[in-house]
C-alpha positions as CSV (number, residue, x, y, z in Angstrom):
1,M,-6.0,-10.9,25.6
2,G,-3.8,-13.6,27.1
3,S,-2.0,-15.0,24.1
4,Y,-1.5,-11.7,22.2
5,K,-0.4,-10.1,25.5
6,D,2.1,-12.9,26.1
7,V,3.7,-12.5,22.7
8,Y,3.8,-8.7,22.9
9,E,5.3,-8.8,26.4
10,N,7.8,-11.5,25.2
11,W,9.0,-9.1,22.5
12,K,9.2,-6.1,24.9
13,R,11.2,-8.1,27.4
14,D,13.8,-9.2,24.9
15,P,13.5,-7.6,21.5
16,E,16.7,-9.0,20.0
17,G,15.9,-12.5,21.3
18,F,12.4,-12.3,19.8
19,W,13.6,-11.3,16.3
20,A,16.5,-13.8,16.5
21,E,13.9,-16.5,17.0
22,A,11.7,-15.2,14.2
23,A,14.8,-15.2,11.9
24,K,15.0,-19.0,12.1
25,E,12.2,-19.1,9.6
26,I,14.5,-17.8,6.9
27,D,17.3,-19.5,5.0
28,W,20.6,-17.7,5.7
29,F,23.8,-18.3,3.7
30,K,25.8,-16.8,6.6
31,P,24.4,-16.2,10.2
32,A,24.3,-12.7,11.7
33,T,27.1,-11.6,13.9
34,R,24.8,-9.0,15.6
35,I,21.0,-9.1,15.6
36,L,20.6,-5.3,16.0
37,E,23.1,-2.4,15.6
38,E,21.9,1.1,16.6
39,K,23.8,4.2,15.7
40,N,22.6,7.8,16.1
41,G,18.9,6.7,15.9
42,L,19.4,4.5,12.8
43,S,18.9,0.7,13.1
44,R,20.4,-2.2,11.1
45,W,19.1,-5.7,11.6
46,Y,21.0,-9.0,11.2
47,V,24.4,-7.4,10.7
48,G,26.9,-9.8,9.2
49,A,24.3,-12.1,7.8
50,E,24.0,-13.1,4.2
51,T,21.0,-14.3,2.3
52,N,18.9,-13.8,-0.9
53,S,15.2,-12.8,-1.1
54,C,14.6,-14.7,-4.3
55,W,16.0,-17.9,-2.8
56,N,13.6,-17.6,0.1
57,A,10.7,-16.8,-2.2
58,L,11.2,-19.6,-4.8
59,D,14.3,-21.8,-4.8
60,R,13.9,-23.2,-1.3
61,H,10.3,-24.3,-1.9
62,V,11.3,-26.1,-5.1
63,K,14.2,-27.7,-3.3
64,A,11.9,-28.8,-0.5
65,G,9.7,-30.7,-3.1
66,N,7.0,-28.1,-3.4
67,G,7.7,-27.1,-7.0
68,D,4.3,-28.3,-8.2
69,R,2.4,-26.0,-5.8
70,T,0.7,-23.1,-7.4
71,A,2.8,-19.9,-6.6
72,L,1.0,-17.2,-8.6
73,V,-2.4,-16.9,-10.3
74,Y,-2.7,-14.1,-12.8
75,D,-6.4,-13.1,-13.1
76,S,-7.1,-10.4,-15.6
77,A,-10.7,-9.2,-15.4
78,M,-9.7,-6.7,-18.1
79,L,-9.0,-9.6,-20.6
80,G,-11.1,-12.4,-19.1
81,R,-8.0,-14.4,-18.8
82,V,-6.5,-16.6,-16.0
83,K,-3.0,-18.1,-16.0
84,K,-1.4,-20.1,-13.2
85,F,2.3,-20.6,-12.4
86,T,3.7,-23.3,-10.1
87,Y,6.7,-22.5,-7.9
88,A,8.9,-24.4,-10.5
89,D,7.4,-22.4,-13.4
90,L,7.9,-19.1,-11.7
91,L,11.5,-20.0,-10.6
92,D,12.3,-20.9,-14.2
93,K,11.0,-17.6,-15.6
94,V,12.7,-15.6,-12.8
95,A,16.0,-17.3,-13.3
96,T,15.7,-16.8,-17.1
97,F,14.9,-13.1,-16.7
98,A,17.8,-12.8,-14.3
99,G,19.9,-14.1,-17.2
100,V,18.5,-11.4,-19.4
101,L,19.4,-8.7,-16.9
102,K,22.8,-10.1,-16.4
103,S,23.5,-10.2,-20.2
104,H,22.7,-6.4,-20.2
105,G,25.3,-5.8,-17.5
106,V,23.1,-5.7,-14.4
107,E,25.1,-6.7,-11.3
108,K,24.7,-6.7,-7.5
109,G,23.9,-3.2,-6.2
110,D,22.7,-1.8,-9.6
111,R,19.3,-0.3,-9.8
112,V,16.6,-1.4,-12.2
113,L,13.5,0.7,-12.6
114,I,10.3,-1.3,-13.3
115,Y,7.3,0.5,-14.9
116,M,4.7,-2.2,-15.5
117,P,1.0,-2.9,-15.5
118,M,-0.5,-5.7,-13.3
119,V,1.0,-8.6,-15.3
120,P,3.1,-11.6,-14.1
121,Q,6.1,-10.1,-15.8
122,A,6.2,-7.4,-13.2
123,A,6.6,-9.9,-10.4
124,V,9.2,-11.9,-12.5
125,A,11.2,-8.7,-13.0
126,M,11.2,-7.9,-9.3
127,L,12.3,-11.3,-8.2
128,A,14.9,-11.5,-11.0
129,C,16.5,-8.3,-9.6
130,A,16.4,-9.8,-6.1
131,R,18.1,-13.0,-7.5
132,L,21.1,-10.9,-8.8
133,G,21.3,-8.6,-5.7
134,A,20.2,-5.7,-7.9
135,I,17.9,-3.1,-6.3
136,H,14.5,-2.7,-8.0
137,S,12.5,0.5,-8.0
138,V,8.9,-0.1,-9.1
139,V,7.1,3.0,-10.3
140,F,3.3,2.7,-10.6
141,G,2.4,2.1,-14.3
142,G,0.9,5.1,-15.9
143,F,2.7,7.7,-13.8
144,A,3.4,10.9,-15.9
145,A,6.7,11.2,-17.6
146,K,7.8,14.1,-15.3
147,E,7.3,11.9,-12.2
148,L,9.1,9.0,-13.9
149,A,12.0,11.3,-14.8
150,A,12.3,12.5,-11.2
151,R,12.6,8.8,-10.1
152,I,15.1,8.0,-12.8
153,D,17.3,10.9,-11.7
154,D,17.2,9.9,-8.0
155,A,17.7,6.1,-8.4
156,R,20.0,6.3,-11.5
157,P,19.0,2.9,-12.8
158,K,21.2,0.9,-15.2
159,L,18.1,-0.4,-17.0
160,I,14.3,0.1,-17.3
161,V,11.8,-2.8,-17.6
162,S,8.5,-1.7,-19.0
163,A,5.5,-2.8,-21.1
164,S,3.9,-1.4,-24.3
165,C,0.7,-0.5,-22.4
166,G,-1.5,-0.9,-19.4
167,L,-5.3,-1.3,-19.3
168,E,-8.0,0.8,-17.6
169,P,-11.7,0.1,-18.0
170,G,-12.6,1.3,-21.6
171,R,-9.1,2.4,-22.6
172,V,-5.6,1.4,-23.3
173,V,-2.8,3.4,-21.6
174,S,0.3,3.7,-23.7
175,Y,3.4,3.2,-21.5
176,K,6.3,3.3,-24.0
177,P,5.8,7.0,-25.0
178,L,5.9,8.0,-21.3
179,V,9.1,6.0,-20.8
180,D,10.7,7.6,-23.9
181,K,9.7,11.1,-22.7
182,A,11.0,10.5,-19.2
183,I,14.3,9.3,-20.6
184,E,14.5,12.4,-22.7
185,M,13.7,14.7,-19.7
186,S,16.0,13.0,-17.1
187,A,19.6,14.1,-16.5
188,H,20.6,10.5,-15.9
189,K,20.6,8.7,-19.2
190,V,19.4,5.1,-19.3
191,N,20.8,3.1,-22.2
192,T,18.8,0.0,-22.1
193,T,15.0,-0.7,-21.9
194,I,13.3,-4.1,-22.0
195,V,9.8,-3.9,-23.2
196,F,7.0,-6.5,-22.7
197,Q,4.8,-6.2,-25.8
198,R,1.1,-6.7,-25.1
199,E,-1.2,-7.8,-27.9
200,M,-3.6,-4.8,-27.6
201,E,-0.8,-2.3,-28.4
202,E,2.7,-2.9,-29.8
203,A,5.2,-0.2,-29.0
204,S,7.9,0.9,-31.5
205,L,11.4,0.1,-30.2
206,V,14.4,2.4,-30.5
207,E,17.2,0.5,-32.3
208,G,20.1,-0.3,-30.0
209,R,18.3,0.8,-26.8
210,D,15.0,-1.0,-26.6
211,F,14.8,-4.8,-26.5
212,D,11.8,-7.1,-26.8
213,W,11.0,-9.1,-23.6
214,K,10.0,-12.3,-25.4
215,D,13.1,-12.2,-27.7
216,E,15.4,-11.7,-24.8
217,M,13.8,-14.5,-22.7
218,D,14.0,-16.9,-25.7
219,K,17.7,-16.1,-26.1
220,A,18.5,-16.6,-22.4
221,S,16.5,-19.8,-22.4
222,A,18.2,-21.2,-25.5
223,S,21.7,-20.4,-24.0
224,G,20.8,-21.8,-20.6
225,N,21.7,-18.4,-19.1
226,K,19.9,-18.9,-15.7
227,P,22.1,-17.4,-12.9
228,A,22.0,-18.8,-9.4
229,C,21.0,-16.6,-6.4
230,V,23.7,-14.0,-5.5
231,S,24.6,-13.8,-1.8
232,V,23.8,-10.4,-0.4
233,A,24.2,-8.8,3.1
234,A,21.0,-8.8,5.1
235,T,21.5,-5.0,5.4
236,D,21.9,-4.5,1.6
237,P,18.9,-2.9,-0.1
238,L,16.3,-5.1,-1.8
239,Y,14.3,-2.2,-3.3
240,V,13.7,1.5,-3.3
241,L,10.0,2.6,-3.4
242,Y,9.2,6.2,-3.9
243,T,6.6,8.0,-1.8
244,S,5.5,11.6,-2.2
245,G,7.6,14.1,-0.3
246,T,6.2,17.3,1.1
247,T,8.9,19.3,-0.7
248,G,7.8,17.8,-4.1
249,K,11.0,15.7,-4.3
250,P,10.0,12.0,-4.1
251,K,11.3,10.1,-1.0
252,G,13.0,6.8,-1.8
253,V,12.0,4.4,1.0
254,V,14.8,1.8,1.3
255,R,13.9,-1.8,2.2
256,D,16.7,-4.2,3.2
257,N,16.8,-7.9,2.5
258,G,17.1,-9.6,5.9
259,G,14.8,-7.6,8.2
260,H,12.2,-7.5,5.4
261,M,12.1,-11.2,5.0
262,V,11.9,-11.9,8.7
263,A,9.1,-9.4,9.3
264,L,7.0,-10.4,6.3
265,K,7.3,-14.2,7.0
266,W,6.3,-13.6,10.7
267,S,3.3,-11.5,9.6
268,M,1.9,-14.0,7.2
269,K,1.1,-16.5,10.0
270,N,0.8,-14.3,13.1
271,V,-1.1,-11.3,11.6
272,Y,-3.0,-12.9,8.7
273,D,-3.2,-16.6,9.9
274,I,-2.0,-17.9,6.5
275,D,-0.3,-21.2,6.2
276,P,1.8,-22.7,3.3
277,G,-0.5,-23.7,0.5
278,D,-3.3,-21.3,1.4
279,V,-4.5,-18.9,-1.2
280,F,-3.9,-15.2,-0.3
281,W,-5.1,-12.2,-2.3
282,A,-3.9,-8.7,-1.8
283,A,-6.1,-6.6,-4.3
284,S,-3.6,-3.8,-4.8
285,D,-0.9,-3.0,-7.4
286,V,2.8,-3.9,-7.5
287,G,3.5,-0.2,-7.8
288,W,2.4,0.3,-4.2
289,V,3.9,-1.1,-0.9
290,V,1.0,-3.5,-0.5
291,G,1.8,-5.0,-3.8
292,H,5.5,-5.4,-2.9
293,S,4.9,-6.8,0.5
294,Y,1.7,-8.9,0.1
295,I,1.3,-9.7,-3.6
296,V,4.9,-10.6,-4.4
297,Y,7.1,-11.2,-1.4
298,A,5.3,-12.3,1.8
299,P,3.0,-14.9,0.2
300,L,6.0,-16.5,-1.6
301,F,8.2,-16.5,1.5
302,Q,5.4,-18.4,3.2
303,G,4.9,-20.9,0.4
304,C,1.4,-19.7,-0.4
305,T,-0.5,-19.1,-3.6
306,T,-0.8,-15.4,-4.4
307,I,-3.3,-13.7,-6.7
308,L,-2.1,-11.0,-9.1
309,F,-5.4,-9.3,-10.3
310,E,-5.7,-6.9,-13.2
311,G,-9.0,-5.2,-12.8
312,K,-11.1,-2.9,-10.6
313,P,-13.6,-3.7,-7.8
314,V,-16.4,-2.3,-10.0
315,G,-16.7,-2.0,-13.8
316,T,-14.7,-5.1,-14.7
317,P,-17.4,-6.1,-15.4
318,D,-19.5,-5.3,-12.3
319,A,-19.4,-5.0,-8.5
320,G,-19.3,-8.8,-8.2
321,T,-15.7,-9.2,-9.5
322,F,-14.1,-9.6,-6.1
323,W,-16.6,-12.3,-5.2
324,R,-15.8,-14.1,-8.5
325,V,-12.1,-14.1,-7.9
326,I,-12.5,-15.4,-4.3
327,A,-14.8,-18.2,-5.4
328,E,-12.9,-19.2,-8.5
329,H,-9.5,-19.5,-6.9
330,G,-10.5,-20.6,-3.4
331,V,-9.2,-17.5,-1.6
332,K,-8.9,-17.9,2.1
333,A,-8.1,-14.2,2.9
334,L,-8.5,-11.0,0.9
335,F,-6.6,-7.8,1.8
336,T,-7.8,-4.6,0.1
337,A,-8.5,-0.9,0.7
338,P,-11.7,0.3,2.4
339,T,-12.2,2.4,-0.8
340,A,-12.7,-0.8,-2.8
341,F,-15.6,-1.9,-0.5
342,R,-17.1,1.6,-0.6
343,A,-17.1,1.3,-4.4
344,I,-18.7,-2.1,-4.3
345,R,-21.3,-1.0,-1.8
346,K,-22.2,2.1,-3.9
347,E,-22.9,0.0,-6.9
348,D,-24.5,-3.0,-5.1
349,P,-25.9,-1.6,-1.7
350,K,-27.5,-4.9,-0.8
351,A,-24.6,-7.1,-1.9
352,E,-27.0,-9.0,-4.1
353,L,-24.2,-10.1,-6.6
354,L,-22.5,-12.0,-3.8
355,G,-25.3,-14.6,-4.0
356,N,-24.0,-15.7,-7.4
357,Y,-20.7,-17.1,-5.9
358,D,-19.5,-19.9,-3.6
359,L,-17.4,-18.3,-0.9
360,S,-17.2,-21.4,1.3
361,K,-13.3,-21.3,1.4
362,F,-13.3,-17.6,2.3
363,E,-12.5,-16.9,5.9
364,V,-11.5,-13.3,6.5
365,L,-11.4,-9.8,5.0
366,Y,-8.5,-7.4,5.9
367,L,-8.7,-3.7,5.2
368,A,-5.9,-1.1,5.2
369,G,-4.6,1.9,3.2
370,E,-7.1,4.4,4.3
371,R,-9.2,4.8,7.4
372,A,-11.9,2.0,7.6
373,D,-15.0,3.7,8.9
374,P,-17.3,1.5,11.1
375,D,-20.1,1.7,8.7
376,T,-18.1,0.1,5.8
377,I,-16.8,-2.6,8.2
378,Q,-20.4,-3.4,9.4
379,W,-21.7,-3.5,5.8
380,A,-19.0,-5.9,4.8
381,E,-19.6,-8.1,7.9
382,K,-23.3,-8.3,7.1
383,A,-22.6,-9.0,3.4
384,L,-20.1,-11.8,4.4
385,S,-22.5,-13.4,6.8
386,G,-20.6,-12.5,9.9
387,R,-17.1,-13.4,8.7
388,P,-14.4,-11.2,10.4
389,V,-13.6,-7.9,8.8
390,I,-10.3,-6.8,10.2
391,D,-8.9,-3.2,9.9
392,H,-5.2,-2.9,10.3
393,W,-2.7,0.0,10.0
394,W,0.7,0.4,8.4
395,Q,2.6,2.6,6.0
396,T,4.9,2.5,3.0
397,E,7.7,3.2,5.5
398,S,6.9,0.3,7.8
399,G,6.4,-2.3,5.0
400,W,4.2,-4.5,7.2
401,P,1.5,-3.9,9.8
402,M,2.2,-1.7,12.8
403,V,-1.2,-2.2,14.4
404,A,-3.5,-5.2,13.8
405,N,-5.8,-7.8,15.1
406,P,-3.3,-10.8,15.1
407,M,-5.6,-13.5,13.7
408,G,-2.8,-16.1,13.8
409,I,-2.0,-15.5,17.5
410,E,-5.4,-14.6,19.0
411,R,-8.6,-13.1,17.5
412,L,-9.2,-10.1,19.6
413,P,-12.5,-8.3,20.0
414,V,-13.2,-5.9,17.2
415,K,-13.7,-2.3,18.2
416,Y,-15.2,-0.4,15.3
417,G,-13.0,2.4,14.1
418,S,-9.8,0.9,15.6
419,P,-7.2,-1.2,13.7
420,S,-6.7,-2.9,17.1
421,V,-3.4,-3.2,18.9
422,P,0.4,-2.7,18.3
423,M,2.3,-5.6,16.9
424,P,5.6,-6.8,18.3
425,G,8.3,-4.4,17.3
426,Y,6.1,-1.3,17.7
427,D,6.0,0.6,20.9
428,I,3.3,3.1,20.0
429,H,2.7,6.4,21.9
430,V,0.4,9.4,21.4
431,V,2.0,12.7,22.2
432,D,1.1,16.4,22.1
433,E,2.9,19.1,20.0
434,A,5.7,19.3,22.7
435,G,6.3,15.6,22.5
436,K,4.7,14.9,25.9
437,Q,2.6,11.7,26.2
438,V,-1.1,12.3,26.5
439,G,-3.7,10.2,28.4
440,P,-6.1,7.6,27.1
441,N,-8.8,8.8,24.6
442,T,-6.9,12.1,23.9
443,T,-6.0,12.9,20.3
444,G,-2.4,13.6,19.4
445,A,0.4,12.7,17.1
446,I,1.1,8.9,16.8
447,V,4.8,8.1,17.2
448,V,6.8,4.8,17.5
449,K,9.6,4.5,20.0
450,L,13.0,3.7,18.4
451,P,14.5,1.4,17.4
452,L,12.1,0.5,14.6
453,P,11.7,-3.3,14.1
454,P,12.9,-5.4,11.2
455,G,11.2,-4.6,7.9
456,C,10.9,-0.9,8.5
457,L,12.9,1.6,6.4
458,P,16.5,2.0,7.7
459,T,16.8,5.2,5.7
460,L,15.9,7.1,2.5
461,W,17.8,6.3,-0.7
462,E,21.0,8.4,-0.6
463,N,19.3,10.9,1.7
464,E,20.0,10.2,5.4
465,A,19.6,13.9,6.2
466,G,16.1,13.8,4.6
467,F,15.3,10.6,6.6
468,R,16.2,12.3,9.9
469,E,14.3,15.5,9.1
470,S,11.2,13.7,7.9
471,Y,10.9,11.0,10.6
472,L,13.2,11.5,13.6
473,A,13.7,15.3,14.2
474,E,10.4,16.4,15.5
475,F,10.1,13.9,18.3
476,P,13.6,12.8,19.5
477,G,13.8,9.1,20.3
478,Y,10.6,8.4,18.2
479,Y,9.6,7.8,14.6
480,K,7.0,10.3,13.5
481,T,4.2,8.5,11.6
482,A,2.5,11.8,10.6
483,D,-0.8,10.2,11.6
484,A,-3.0,11.5,14.4
485,G,-5.3,9.6,16.8
486,Y,-5.6,8.2,20.3
487,L,-5.1,5.1,22.4
488,D,-8.0,3.9,24.5
489,E,-7.8,2.5,28.0
490,D,-7.4,-1.1,26.6
491,G,-4.5,-0.1,24.4
492,Y,-6.5,-0.1,21.1
493,L,-5.3,2.6,18.7
494,Y,-7.7,4.8,16.8
495,V,-6.1,6.4,13.7
496,M,-8.3,9.4,13.0
497,S,-6.5,11.3,10.2
498,R,-3.1,12.5,8.9
499,T,-1.6,15.1,11.3
500,D,-2.4,17.7,8.6
501,D,-6.1,16.8,8.8
502,I,-6.5,17.8,12.5
503,I,-8.2,21.1,12.1
504,N,-8.3,24.0,14.6
505,V,-11.8,25.4,14.9
506,A,-11.8,28.4,17.2
507,G,-9.0,26.9,19.3
508,H,-10.6,23.4,19.4
509,R,-8.5,20.6,17.8
510,L,-10.9,18.4,15.9
511,S,-10.4,15.3,13.8
512,T,-11.9,15.3,10.3
513,G,-11.8,11.5,10.5
514,G,-14.2,11.6,13.4
515,M,-16.6,13.7,11.4
516,E,-16.3,11.4,8.4
517,E,-17.1,8.5,10.7
518,V,-20.4,10.2,11.6
519,L,-21.3,11.1,8.0
520,A,-20.6,7.6,6.7
521,E,-23.5,6.3,8.9
522,H,-26.0,8.2,6.8
523,P,-28.0,5.4,5.0
524,D,-27.8,7.3,1.6
525,V,-24.0,8.0,1.8
526,A,-21.6,5.7,0.0
527,E,-18.4,7.6,0.9
528,C,-17.5,11.0,2.2
529,A,-14.6,13.3,2.9
530,V,-14.3,16.3,5.3
531,I,-11.7,19.0,4.9
532,G,-11.0,22.1,7.0
533,I,-11.0,25.3,5.1
534,A,-9.6,28.7,6.1
535,D,-12.0,31.0,8.0
536,A,-11.3,34.5,9.2
537,M,-13.3,34.2,12.4
538,K,-12.6,30.6,13.5
539,G,-9.3,29.8,11.9
540,Q,-10.7,26.8,10.1
541,V,-14.2,25.4,9.5
542,P,-15.1,21.9,8.3
543,V,-16.9,21.2,5.0
544,G,-18.2,17.8,4.1
545,F,-18.4,16.1,0.6
546,L,-20.9,13.3,0.2
547,V,-21.1,10.6,-2.6
548,L,-24.4,8.9,-2.6
549,N,-25.3,5.2,-3.0
550,A,-26.6,4.1,-6.4
551,G,-30.4,4.4,-6.7
552,V,-30.9,7.2,-4.1
553,D,-33.6,9.5,-5.5
554,R,-34.3,11.9,-2.6
555,A,-33.7,15.6,-2.7
556,V,-30.0,16.4,-2.3
557,S,-30.8,19.4,-0.1
558,E,-32.6,17.1,2.4
559,I,-29.6,14.7,2.6
560,E,-27.2,17.6,3.0
561,A,-29.3,19.1,5.9
562,E,-29.5,15.7,7.6
563,A,-25.7,15.3,7.4
564,V,-25.1,18.7,9.0
565,Q,-27.6,17.8,11.8
566,M,-25.8,14.4,12.4
567,I,-22.5,16.2,13.1
568,R,-24.3,18.7,15.3
569,D,-26.0,15.9,17.3
570,R,-22.9,13.7,17.6
571,I,-20.0,16.1,17.8
572,G,-21.8,19.3,18.8
573,P,-21.8,22.9,17.9
574,V,-18.1,23.1,18.7
575,A,-17.4,21.5,15.3
576,A,-19.0,24.5,13.5
577,F,-20.1,22.1,10.8
578,K,-22.6,24.0,8.6
579,K,-21.9,22.8,5.1
580,A,-22.2,19.4,3.4
581,M,-22.3,19.0,-0.3
582,V,-23.3,16.1,-2.5
583,V,-20.7,15.4,-5.3
584,K,-20.6,12.8,-8.0
585,R,-17.2,11.4,-6.9
586,L,-14.1,12.2,-4.8
587,P,-10.6,12.8,-6.1
588,K,-8.4,9.9,-5.2
589,T,-5.0,8.4,-5.9
590,R,-4.9,5.2,-7.9
591,S,-4.4,3.3,-4.6
592,G,-7.7,4.8,-3.3
593,K,-6.5,7.6,-0.9
594,V,-8.8,10.6,-1.0
595,L,-6.8,13.8,-1.9
596,R,-8.0,15.9,1.0
597,G,-4.9,18.1,1.0
598,T,-5.5,19.2,-2.7
599,M,-9.2,19.8,-2.0
600,R,-8.2,22.0,0.9
601,K,-5.8,24.0,-1.3
602,I,-8.5,24.6,-3.9
603,A,-10.9,25.8,-1.3
604,D,-8.3,28.1,0.3
605,G,-7.4,29.6,-3.0
606,A,-3.8,28.4,-2.5
607,E,-1.5,27.3,-5.3
608,W,-2.0,23.6,-6.1
609,A,-0.9,21.1,-8.7
610,T,-2.6,18.0,-9.9
611,P,-0.9,15.1,-7.9
612,A,0.9,12.6,-10.1
613,T,-0.9,9.7,-8.3
614,I,-4.4,11.0,-9.2
615,D,-6.8,8.5,-10.7
616,D,-8.8,11.0,-12.8
617,P,-7.7,14.7,-12.9
618,A,-11.2,15.8,-14.1
619,I,-12.6,15.2,-10.6
620,L,-10.5,18.2,-9.2
621,D,-12.3,20.5,-11.6
622,E,-15.6,19.1,-10.5
623,I,-14.7,19.8,-6.8
624,A,-13.5,23.3,-7.7
625,S,-16.7,24.0,-9.5
626,T,-18.9,22.7,-6.5
627,L,-16.9,24.8,-4.1
628,A,-17.2,27.9,-6.3
629,D,-20.9,27.4,-6.7
630,A,-21.2,27.3,-2.9
631,G,-19.2,30.5,-2.6
632,L,-16.5,28.6,-0.6
633,V,-13.4,29.4,-2.7
634,K,-11.1,32.0,-1.1
635,G,-9.1,34.6,-3.0
């Protein structure tokens, strides 16, 4: 691991020097007076520097003569529509919308809430905020009014940008009534909303409060109202992105301008091996951190072509959609969630649809967002004729990969089940409940030694006490990831589950992720989940849920018995794994994370609420019914 090892050791030897060198890739209006300032466990990077994220994403590429390069490809599988924007096109639209925002009184430091579907206007709105030094807070389109109201009250935006509707397979989701209801419910009153009207549903606008996107853009364009980039401090917030809090109050993860740019620009080449002009596709949503980091910002900082895809991996129209997008746009690298590939595999187990497309420009598949089980990775490798399939690990809070196989530095050997090794900036340790470091191959809590590198959250929005309590208090001197796993003797990390998903079976601490890894190897299983449910005798016992591949016609009882035997053979009787159940589907968030915690509450007879991020609430009723039929619901 010579080359990776050299880079990592170089960072460890001189962290500030390393990130000062990386910062040379960014255009600064004023240089930093200090690279790193640490105070009571909090870190601020590039103190004294001034810059602008929109300048680095758009203006500088146009200024360098690359205005004709394609910046963004909008591919809507929902509408069968493709639209391309050059860097010059995108800059013009962003500057014009910045003029719209400015005409409505938006200034540096103001918050703008963006509640949009996967359309180019969402990226335009984000970059226009960055241009003015305003702080955007994107809320995933389709979130319930109550959740939207909670975010309005926390961020207190001056203005909301929304659309008339979003699209899901087979239905139109009305956004405007949700926005109206949220404004009605929130204590903080928003007086201005800009609405992008889509042709499949026109929203009614409130006189004096709601403004039509197109009308506003036309006015700004006609008057030449296209503001230049505002100089902001590197330590000023670029955005606030809400993630679920354990208390029910959403946590506003803050991302600064300077460190964010440096880290993302560094990652595009060193982690993803992407050069200016390459086509990069992150199949996510702008409402999630992956969409912020790797649909909108990082590819544009690097001068790439980024794909903004409106559709699903299956059903728009079939399980070949991803192959079509890769072939049609010459995608070099795709980054998506393992869930997407489990869905593709379930519908097309032999990857027969791939044969319809020319993937000659496609080089590598990256997976993140949920644990990538070895079986899914091996299936994808085979389908892609041996191209590398690379798992990597990061969080909303980190904003960019913490652990990866750094394809732009050195392609390391793949160890199935591991996202590979820590990236520069991340000194990763595994500790027990007392905070004491454990040895290789011993499961514990995964923590990161402070200070956190550029790009990571410096704090929570107007909630420093909450930041300290959530991330710093439990293991002093370390950032708590709330993930559990182990490091092997080669320094490869294995992320097995959330800390909450380590179950205690008769005094034995066992990982549900390890059990899922075994179950995923069953040839009839498309995807699975394991939860620990309360047991009077053993404390907790594991229960498995299995979703089968399309076309499986064997007896369900046989498959369930085989699954139980696999755990018994591979993990042993200590797991006390006696129950596996075939279900039609698993409850997931819209970003593809399985809602294991909610499933566990249902089984334990505890109070539970339908999570705001859920894709289809009806699935929870199906799970409750399956558990009840099996006599597994407590209370």
